[in-house]
N, C-alpha and C positions, 0 to 999 in steps of 0.2 A: 623729496621732502620740501614742504613749504615753510616759510618763516612767518610768524605772527607777532605783531607788536600790540601790546595792550596798554592803553593809556588810562589815566585818571583812576587808578586803583585806590579805593578808599583805604585809609590808614589801618582800620581794623582788619580788613581782608589781607593787607600786606603783612601785618603782624601774625595773623593766623597761618599764612603761607610760610613765613619764616619759622614759626614753631613746628610746623609739619616737616619742614626741611631739616631742622635740628633733630627731630624725633626719628626720621627715616634715614637721614644722611643723604649724601648725593647733592646734585645740583638743583637749584630752584626750577630750572627749565624741565628737568625730568619729573619733578614733583607735580608741576602744573599739567604736563602732558598726561601723567598717570591719573591724576584727579579728573581730567576731562574725559579720558577713556572710560574710567569707572562710571562717571555720572551719565555719560551718553551711551554706554554699553557698546563701545566700538572695540572690536578685536577681542571681546570676551563676552561671556554670558552675564547679563544683568542680574543682579541679586540684591535682595533686601537684607541679606546677612543671616536670614533664618534657615536657609537651605541646609546648612550643616546640621541642624537639629531635626529636620524631617526624616523620619524613618531611621533615626539613629539609636533608638532604644532597643535593648534586647527584650525578649519576652518577659524575663524576670523584672526588668526595670519598669516595663509597662504595667505589669501586674501590681507592683508596689505602688505605682502612681495611682492606679485605679482604686486600690485599697485606701490610699491616703485621702482621696477626694470623695469617696463614697459617702461620708457623713454629710457632705454638702448637698447630696441628692435627696436626702430625707426631708420631708415637710414637717415642721414643728406645728402640730395641731393647735397648741396654745397660742401661737402667734396669729392664727387665722380665726380666732373667736371674737 
């Protein structure tokens, strides 16, 4: 393992890191390493956070969604005159 020293951290970034440390618990070092891994996609699959939604609907849920958005597919002839 290597050691990395980061200098000149802006106050707003330091405060955000402290908030994240408080939210997650654990050491600031662990939080920074985790954030770097996530952002750089090292040791994990990179994700935009939407993967959990892809293919997650049942057939019934998809049918309800299709039914709900169907009115948006209709063209209002009065608006196009």
